[in-house]
N, CA, C and O atoms as a DFTB+ gen file, in Angstrom:
236 C
 N C O
     1  1     161.407     105.642      31.112
     2  2     160.245     106.046      30.317
     3  2     160.160     107.670      30.473
     4  3     160.705     108.272      31.399
     5  1     159.509     108.205      29.585
     6  2     159.293     109.587      29.612
     7  2     157.936     109.856      30.390
     8  3     156.973     109.099      30.265
     9  1     157.921     110.917      31.157
    10  2     156.775     111.289      31.939
    11  2     156.571     112.818      31.965
    12  3     157.422     113.585      31.513
    13  1     155.437     113.219      32.499
    14  2     155.197     114.634      32.566
    15  2     154.635     114.935      33.873
    16  3     153.830     114.170      34.405
    17  1     155.046     116.076      34.441
    18  2     154.540     116.516      35.731
    19  2     153.111     116.809      35.664
    20  3     152.698     117.550      34.772
    21  1     152.300     116.287      36.539
    22  2     150.848     116.491      36.494
    23  2     150.477     117.989      36.706
    24  3     149.591     118.511      36.030
    25  1     151.156     118.652      37.633
    26  2     150.908     120.030      37.956
    27  2     151.589     121.025      37.006
    28  3     150.990     121.967      36.487
    29  1     152.958     120.730      36.806
    30  2     153.792     121.731      36.022
    31  2     153.779     121.414      34.581
    32  3     154.005     122.313      33.772
    33  1     153.519     120.144      34.175
    34  2     153.616     119.843      32.788
    35  2     155.057     119.546      32.311
    36  3     155.283     119.209      31.148
    37  1     156.039     119.682      33.258
    38  2     157.414     119.566      32.915
    39  2     157.738     118.146      32.533
    40  3     157.129     117.200      33.033
    41  1     158.714     117.998      31.633
    42  2     159.199     116.613      31.291
    43  2     159.878     116.016      32.479
    44  3     160.614     116.683      33.206
    45  1     159.607     114.682      32.677
    46  2     160.178     113.900      33.775
    47  2     160.722     112.597      33.271
    48  3     160.273     112.069      32.254
    49  1     161.677     112.090      33.975
    50  2     162.155     110.756      33.655
    51  2     161.435     109.758      34.692
    52  3     161.374     110.020      35.893
    53  1     160.929     108.665      34.159
    54  2     160.197     107.727      35.022
    55  2     160.977     106.414      34.995
    56  3     161.322     105.964      33.903
    57  1     161.270     105.785      36.098
    58  2     161.920     104.532      36.181
    59  2     160.761     103.558      36.776
    60  3     160.185     103.786      37.840
    61  1     160.519     102.508      35.989
    62  2     159.513     101.533      36.438
    63  2     160.165     100.184      36.633
    64  3     160.739      99.611      35.707
    65  1     160.070      99.689      37.841
    66  2     160.774      98.346      38.040
    67  2     159.885      97.454      38.878
    68  3     159.029      97.933      39.622
    69  1     160.088      96.173      38.756
    70  2     159.520      95.155      39.570
    71  2     160.555      94.597      40.565
    72  3     161.613      94.108      40.167
    73  1     160.245      94.677      41.800
    74  2     161.200      94.193      42.783
    75  2     160.495      93.245      43.727
    76  3     159.268      93.151      43.692
    77  1     161.247      92.521      44.589
    78  2     160.646      91.740      45.520
    79  2     160.373      92.620      46.854
    80  3     160.841      93.751      46.991
    81  1     159.625      92.027      47.749
    82  2     159.347      92.792      48.976
    83  2     160.703      92.992      49.767
    84  3     160.892      94.016      50.423
    85  1     161.604      92.017      49.686
    86  2     162.859      92.156      50.399
    87  2     163.730      93.267      49.736
    88  3     164.563      93.857      50.423
    89  1     163.568      93.550      48.495
    90  2     164.355      94.589      47.829
    91  2     163.828      96.080      48.081
    92  3     164.520      97.071      47.846
    93  1     162.623      96.122      48.547
    94  2     161.948      97.457      48.748
    95  2     162.784      98.450      49.594
    96  3     162.996      99.578      49.150
    97  1     163.243      98.082      50.742
    98  2     164.059      98.970      51.507
    99  2     165.294      99.462      50.794
   100  3     165.597     100.654      50.836
   101  1     166.048      98.527      50.108
   102  2     167.239      98.906      49.461
   103  2     166.900      99.873      48.329
   104  3     167.608     100.867      48.166
   105  1     165.895      99.640      47.571
   106  2     165.460     100.528      46.473
   107  2     165.183     101.991      46.995
   108  3     165.613     102.990      46.417
   109  1     164.432     102.019      48.129
   110  2     164.113     103.293      48.705
   111  2     165.385     104.025      49.160
   112  3     165.512     105.242      49.021
   113  1     166.349     103.213      49.726
   114  2     167.649     103.876      50.129
   115  2     168.374     104.357      48.930
   116  3     168.939     105.448      49.000
   117  1     168.423     103.646      47.809
   118  2     169.119     104.134      46.650
   119  2     168.463     105.346      46.072
   120  3     169.148     106.324      45.775
   121  1     167.249     105.329      45.911
   122  2     166.488     106.569      45.393
   123  2     166.673     107.755      46.305
   124  3     166.875     108.860      45.803
   125  1     166.619     107.604      47.563
   126  2     166.844     108.653      48.517
   127  2     168.235     109.217      48.446
   128  3     168.452     110.414      48.634
   129  1     169.176     108.337      48.173
   130  2     170.570     108.784      48.045
   131  2     170.708     109.816      46.907
   132  3     171.344     110.860      47.054
   133  1     170.061     109.461      45.735
   134  2     170.195     110.338      44.527
   135  2     169.210     111.472      44.526
   136  3     169.516     112.547      44.011
   137  1     168.047     111.273      45.082
   138  2     167.031     112.378      45.062
   139  2     166.123     112.246      46.210
   140  3     165.175     111.464      46.134
   141  1     166.331     112.942      47.261
   142  2     165.460     112.820      48.477
   143  2     164.066     113.404      48.280
   144  3     163.197     113.222      49.133
   145  1     163.833     114.121      47.139
   146  2     162.497     114.649      46.856
   147  2     161.773     113.830      45.845
   148  3     160.703     114.226      45.384
   149  1     162.377     112.574      45.440
   150  2     161.806     111.874      44.445
   151  2     160.342     111.329      44.841
   152  3     160.052     111.017      45.996
   153  1     159.510     111.255      43.822
   154  2     158.159     110.626      43.988
   155  2     158.252     109.157      43.785
   156  3     158.636     108.722      42.699
   157  1     157.934     108.385      44.738
   158  2     158.044     106.925      44.645
   159  2     156.565     106.349      44.941
   160  3     155.955     106.661      45.963
   161  1     156.099     105.581      44.072
   162  2     154.806     104.901      44.214
   163  2     155.079     103.415      44.305
   164  3     155.841     102.873      43.504
   165  1     154.441     102.719      45.313
   166  2     154.764     101.279      45.454
   167  2     153.349     100.608      45.498
   168  3     152.387     101.032      46.139
   169  1     153.382      99.588      44.777
   170  2     152.071      98.726      44.645
   171  2     152.370      97.341      44.553
   172  3     153.510      96.969      44.273
   173  1     151.342      96.463      44.789
   174  2     151.475      95.050      44.698
   175  2     151.239      94.638      43.315
   176  3     150.371      95.172      42.625
   177  1     152.092      93.579      42.847
   178  2     151.965      92.990      41.506
   179  2     151.678      91.550      41.735
   180  3     152.433      90.856      42.416
   181  1     150.571      91.078      41.164
   182  2     150.229      89.687      41.347
   183  2     150.901      88.727      40.375
   184  3     151.013      87.537      40.668
   185  1     151.346      89.215      39.236
   186  2     151.982      88.291      38.251
   187  2     152.842      89.065      37.271
   188  3     152.515      90.182      36.870
   189  1     153.945      88.446      36.896
   190  2     154.916      89.035      35.974
   191  2     155.170      87.913      34.939
   192  3     155.410      86.761      35.302
   193  1     155.108      88.290      33.620
   194  2     155.360      87.347      32.609
   195  2     156.284      87.924      31.574
   196  3     156.322      89.138      31.377
   197  1     157.031      87.069      30.908
   198  2     157.966      87.526      29.921
   199  2     159.278      88.022      30.490
   200  3     159.458      88.099      31.706
   201  1     160.161      88.346      29.624
   202  2     161.540      88.817      29.900
   203  2     162.418      87.780      30.358
   204  3     162.096      86.600      30.226
   205  1     163.544      88.138      30.907
   206  2     164.574      87.178      31.409
   207  2     164.746      87.460      32.803
   208  3     165.577      88.289      33.174
   209  1     163.982      86.795      33.640
   210  2     163.971      86.975      35.123
   211  2     164.901      85.924      35.733
   212  3     164.700      84.731      35.504
   213  1     165.856      86.311      36.461
   214  2     166.637      85.412      37.277
   215  2     166.745      85.817      38.726
   216  3     166.956      86.989      39.038
   217  1     166.603      84.864      39.602
   218  2     166.568      85.180      41.034
   219  2     168.053      85.580      41.351
   220  3     168.980      84.860      40.979
   221  1     168.250      86.703      42.021
   222  2     169.617      87.061      42.382
   223  2     169.694      87.206      43.843
   224  3     168.702      87.499      44.512
   225  1     170.850      87.007      44.342
   226  2     171.121      87.173      45.792
   227  2     171.194      88.672      46.095
   228  3     171.965      89.403      45.473
   229  1     170.374      89.124      47.068
   230  2     170.328      90.621      47.247
   231  2     171.134      91.015      48.479
   232  3     171.131      92.181      48.872
   233  1     171.814      90.067      49.083
   234  2     172.663      90.380      50.295
   235  2     174.040      90.338      49.976
   236  3     174.882      90.568      50.844
């Protein structure tokens, strides 16, 4: 998605994803690998509908 820096107004790229609690550490590791200064916000989601969701082995 397209985003905008709140302070600078600069254009930003936003990645929004739904992951399991078990995938959280792996995602943080991947983000840190590519951009150690990335802004990451994590919140709880109580329900997800639609799309093509398949349970995948994360190990």
